[in-house]
C-alpha positions as CSV (number, residue, x, y, z in Angstrom):
1,V,15.1,-6.7,-22.4
2,Y,16.6,-6.6,-26.3
3,E,19.1,-9.0,-25.5
4,I,16.9,-11.7,-24.4
5,A,14.0,-10.6,-27.0
6,G,16.8,-10.5,-30.1
7,Q,16.0,-7.5,-31.1
8,E,14.6,-4.1,-29.9
9,F,10.7,-2.7,-29.7
10,D,9.4,0.3,-28.1
11,I,9.5,-0.9,-24.2
12,D,7.2,2.2,-23.1
13,S,4.5,1.3,-25.9
14,G,1.6,-0.9,-24.4
15,D,0.6,-2.1,-28.0
16,K,4.3,-2.9,-29.4
17,T,5.0,-4.9,-26.3
18,A,1.6,-6.8,-26.4
19,T,2.7,-7.4,-29.9
20,F,5.7,-8.6,-29.4
21,L,4.7,-11.2,-26.5
22,F,1.6,-12.5,-27.9
23,T,2.5,-12.2,-32.0
24,D,6.0,-12.6,-32.3
25,L,6.8,-15.3,-29.4
26,H,3.3,-16.9,-29.4
27,L,2.9,-16.3,-25.4
28,K,-0.5,-17.0,-24.0
29,P,-2.4,-14.1,-23.1
30,L,-4.2,-13.4,-19.8
31,K,-6.7,-10.7,-20.6
32,L,-8.0,-7.7,-22.8
33,T,-7.9,-3.8,-22.0
34,K,-10.6,-1.8,-21.6
35,G,-10.0,0.2,-24.6
36,G,-10.7,3.6,-25.4
37,E,-13.1,6.0,-27.1
38,H,-11.0,5.8,-30.1
39,K,-8.7,2.8,-29.0
40,A,-9.8,-1.1,-29.5
41,P,-9.3,-3.4,-26.5
42,R,-6.0,-5.3,-26.8
43,W,-4.0,-7.8,-24.9
44,S,-3.2,-6.4,-21.8
45,V,0.4,-6.3,-20.7
46,D,0.2,-4.8,-17.0
47,K,1.8,-5.9,-13.9
48,E,-0.4,-8.6,-13.2
49,V,-0.1,-10.4,-16.6
50,L,3.7,-10.0,-16.9
51,M,3.8,-11.8,-13.5
52,S,1.9,-14.8,-14.5
53,L,4.0,-14.9,-17.8
54,Q,7.3,-15.0,-15.9
55,A,6.6,-18.6,-16.2
56,Q,6.4,-18.7,-19.8
57,H,9.5,-16.7,-20.9
58,P,12.2,-15.1,-19.0
59,I,11.6,-11.3,-21.1
60,A,8.5,-10.6,-18.6
61,A,10.5,-10.7,-15.7
62,A,13.3,-8.2,-17.8
63,I,10.1,-5.9,-18.5
64,L,8.9,-5.6,-15.0
65,D,12.4,-4.6,-13.9
66,Y,12.8,-2.2,-16.3
67,R,9.6,-0.6,-15.5
68,E,10.3,-0.5,-11.9
69,V,13.5,1.0,-12.6
70,A,11.9,3.4,-14.9
71,K,9.3,4.7,-12.7
72,L,12.1,5.1,-9.7
73,E,13.9,7.4,-12.2
74,S,10.9,9.9,-13.3
75,T,9.4,9.5,-9.7
76,Y,12.4,10.3,-7.5
77,I,15.3,11.3,-9.3
78,K,14.3,13.6,-12.1
79,P,12.6,16.0,-9.6
80,I,15.8,16.1,-7.4
81,Y,17.4,18.2,-10.6
82,H,14.2,19.9,-11.4
83,F,13.9,21.5,-8.2
84,L,17.7,22.4,-7.4
85,Q,17.9,25.8,-6.1
86,P,21.1,28.3,-7.2
87,D,22.6,27.1,-3.8
88,N,22.8,23.7,-5.5
89,R,19.9,22.2,-2.7
90,I,16.4,21.4,-2.4
91,H,14.0,23.4,-0.5
92,P,10.8,21.1,-0.3
93,Y,7.3,22.5,1.0
94,L,5.7,20.7,3.9
95,K,2.1,21.5,3.8
96,Q,-0.1,21.3,6.7
97,T,-3.7,21.2,4.9
98,G,-2.6,19.6,1.6
99,A,-4.2,16.2,2.3
100,S,-8.0,15.5,2.5
101,T,-7.1,12.9,6.0
102,F,-5.5,16.3,7.4
103,R,-1.8,14.2,7.7
104,F,1.4,16.7,6.4
105,S,2.0,16.4,2.4
106,G,5.1,17.5,0.8
107,E,5.9,19.0,-2.6
108,K,8.8,20.4,-4.8
109,P,9.6,17.4,-4.7
110,N,7.7,15.3,-1.9
111,M,10.3,14.3,0.3
112,Q,7.7,12.3,2.2
113,N,7.7,9.9,-0.4
114,Q,11.1,8.4,-1.1
115,P,11.6,4.7,-1.5
116,S,11.3,2.4,1.5
117,R,10.4,-0.9,1.2
118,N,12.5,-1.3,-2.4
119,I,15.9,-2.6,-0.6
120,R,17.3,-3.0,-4.0
121,W,17.1,0.8,-4.5
122,K,16.5,2.7,-1.4
123,K,19.7,2.9,-0.1
124,L,20.8,4.3,-3.5
125,I,18.3,6.9,-3.8
126,R,17.8,8.1,-0.2
127,G,21.9,8.5,-0.1
128,L,21.6,11.1,-3.1
129,F,20.3,13.3,0.1
130,R,23.1,15.1,2.1
131,A,22.5,17.8,5.2
132,A,23.9,21.2,5.0
133,P,27.5,21.7,6.3
134,G,27.2,21.7,10.1
135,H,23.5,19.9,10.4
136,R,22.3,16.5,10.5
137,L,19.2,14.9,8.8
138,V,17.3,13.0,11.5
139,C,14.8,10.2,10.9
140,I,11.6,9.7,12.9
141,D,9.5,7.2,13.5
142,Y,6.5,6.7,15.5
143,G,6.0,2.7,16.4
144,Q,2.3,1.7,14.8
145,L,1.0,5.4,15.4
146,E,-2.3,4.6,13.8
147,L,-3.0,1.5,15.4
148,R,-2.2,2.9,18.8
149,V,-4.5,5.6,18.4
150,A,-7.3,3.2,17.4
151,A,-6.6,1.6,20.2
152,A,-7.2,4.9,22.1
153,I,-10.1,6.3,20.2
154,S,-12.2,2.8,20.3
155,R,-11.0,1.7,24.2
156,D,-10.5,-1.8,22.9
157,K,-8.8,-3.4,25.6
158,V,-7.1,-6.2,23.7
159,M,-5.2,-3.6,21.7
160,T,-4.9,-1.8,24.6
161,D,-3.4,-4.1,26.5
162,V,-0.9,-5.0,23.7
163,F,0.6,-1.6,23.8
164,M,0.7,-1.4,27.5
165,N,2.7,-4.4,28.0
166,E,4.7,-4.9,25.1
167,D,8.0,-3.8,27.1
168,V,6.9,-6.5,29.5
169,T,5.7,-9.4,27.1
170,G,8.3,-8.7,24.4
171,L,4.9,-9.2,22.1
172,D,3.4,-6.0,19.7
173,I,0.3,-5.9,17.6
174,H,1.7,-7.5,14.9
175,T,3.2,-10.7,16.9
176,N,-0.6,-10.7,18.6
177,T,-1.8,-11.2,15.3
178,V,0.2,-13.8,14.1
179,R,-0.6,-15.8,17.3
180,N,-4.1,-15.4,17.7
181,I,-5.3,-15.2,13.8
182,L,-2.6,-16.4,11.6
183,H,-2.5,-19.6,13.9
184,S,-5.2,-21.3,12.0
185,E,-5.3,-22.9,8.7
186,T,-5.2,-19.5,7.1
187,A,-1.5,-19.5,7.3
188,L,-1.1,-22.8,5.7
189,S,-1.1,-21.7,2.0
190,H,2.0,-18.8,2.8
191,T,4.4,-20.9,4.5
192,G,7.8,-19.7,3.9
193,T,6.5,-16.2,4.1
194,D,7.3,-13.4,6.8
195,L,4.2,-13.8,8.6
196,R,5.0,-10.6,10.8
197,T,4.8,-9.1,7.6
198,L,1.8,-10.4,6.6
199,A,0.2,-9.8,9.9
200,K,1.5,-5.9,9.6
201,N,-0.7,-5.8,6.4
202,I,-3.5,-7.5,7.7
203,N,-3.3,-5.1,10.5
204,F,-3.3,-1.9,8.9
205,G,-5.8,-3.2,5.9
206,S,-8.4,-4.2,8.6
207,L,-7.8,-1.2,10.5
208,Y,-10.4,0.8,8.1
209,G,-13.0,-1.9,8.3
210,L,-12.1,-3.7,4.9
211,G,-14.2,-7.1,4.4
212,G,-12.9,-10.2,2.8
213,L,-13.1,-9.0,-0.8
214,G,-11.6,-5.7,-0.1
215,L,-8.9,-7.1,2.2
216,Q,-8.2,-9.8,-0.2
217,R,-7.4,-7.1,-3.2
218,Y,-5.0,-4.6,-0.3
219,L,-3.1,-8.0,0.5
220,S,-2.4,-8.5,-3.3
221,Q,-1.7,-5.0,-3.5
222,S,0.7,-4.7,-0.6
223,N,4.9,-4.8,-0.7
224,P,5.4,-7.5,-0.8
225,P,2.3,-9.2,-2.1
226,F,0.4,-11.6,-0.4
227,N,-2.1,-14.0,-2.6
228,V,-4.9,-15.0,-0.4
229,T,-8.2,-16.6,-1.4
230,I,-11.1,-15.2,-1.0
231,Q,-11.8,-18.0,2.0
232,E,-8.9,-16.8,3.7
233,A,-9.6,-13.2,3.6
234,V,-13.0,-13.5,5.2
235,A,-11.3,-16.2,7.8
236,I,-8.8,-13.5,8.7
237,V,-11.6,-10.7,9.0
238,T,-13.4,-13.1,11.0
239,G,-10.2,-13.5,13.0
240,I,-9.7,-10.0,13.2
241,R,-13.6,-9.3,14.7
242,A,-13.0,-12.0,17.1
243,T,-9.8,-10.9,18.4
244,Y,-10.3,-7.1,18.8
245,P,-14.3,-7.1,19.5
246,G,-13.8,-3.1,21.0
247,Y,-12.1,-1.7,17.7
248,M,-14.9,-3.5,15.5
249,T,-17.9,-1.8,17.3
250,W,-16.4,1.2,16.9
251,V,-16.0,1.0,13.5
252,D,-19.5,-0.2,13.3
253,S,-20.5,2.9,14.8
254,I,-18.5,4.9,12.7
255,K,-20.3,3.9,9.5
256,E,-23.7,4.3,11.3
257,Q,-22.7,7.7,12.0
258,V,-22.0,8.2,8.4
259,R,-25.1,6.8,7.7
260,I,-27.3,9.1,10.3
261,V,-25.5,12.2,9.7
262,G,-23.4,12.3,7.0
263,Y,-19.7,12.9,8.6
264,T,-16.8,12.1,10.9
265,E,-14.9,14.2,13.2
266,T,-11.5,13.9,14.7
267,L,-11.1,13.8,18.9
268,Q,-11.0,17.9,18.7
269,G,-14.3,18.3,16.4
270,R,-13.0,18.9,13.1
271,R,-15.5,17.2,10.9
272,K,-15.7,15.8,7.2
273,Y,-18.5,15.1,5.3
274,F,-19.4,11.9,3.1
275,L,-21.9,11.2,0.4
276,Y,-23.6,7.9,2.1
277,D,-24.2,5.5,-0.8
278,E,-25.6,2.3,0.1
279,Q,-24.0,0.7,-2.9
280,R,-20.5,2.4,-2.6
281,P,-20.2,3.9,0.9
282,E,-16.9,5.7,1.7
283,F,-15.9,4.0,4.9
284,K,-12.5,3.8,4.6
285,D,-11.9,7.4,4.3
286,A,-14.7,7.9,7.0
287,I,-12.6,5.8,9.5
288,N,-9.4,7.1,8.4
289,M,-10.2,10.6,8.9
290,P,-10.8,10.8,12.9
291,I,-7.8,8.1,13.5
């Protein structure tokens, strides 16, 4: 960053970065920050802004790269040393009741939160962990588990058929979405992208009943991000409802259940209560919980 800038400035300071980019370099700003009680709004230098500035100046890409590395260091590297025990090993906790969705959670450090999608750093950071002498680390992954559970709970015939016959057909749930939903003009503006990755994000985003605007936001924040128009997102949601009608009927029944009784529950009867609000119903968590 300093080499491109030709000088040093505090990259961790939003104010100093904004001053350098928009005052010293005269780049075109995109939006203002919200400001605070004792702080006036200034030109934003968030990820969205820096990504748009890449076309104007190479320093934007360098700052994005710096932020990524700094976040990886603070999130994944430093906690390892902080929690080292006298035997020079870490002994993290696996909590069975730590998450509101009733998934497992981890701490000291959180071994479930390690880089998985960042190809550049994934192997380097995960390579820091070694099993104790005489032991091995085992990686276990349930393929599309949440979608399988969703198919079972909702009894959606199409989803169930895909999972039951994938060994015969060679098609999985994501390939099915590519064929049946992304075959239209929805996919045309994403020529050259990995449509299966897009389909995965669509499936998991749609799993919790997102509408067009919600799915558009979800896809834009995925890794890698997919920038779809609101019209494309609405077309995708329409396609999902047409392709998996049994599942979407179940999603609608969960929404109605929350409206009437105020809770959802697992197959074993464990309940979670939600405050129903016509303006901002928490349907994503309500649908997520039983799955």
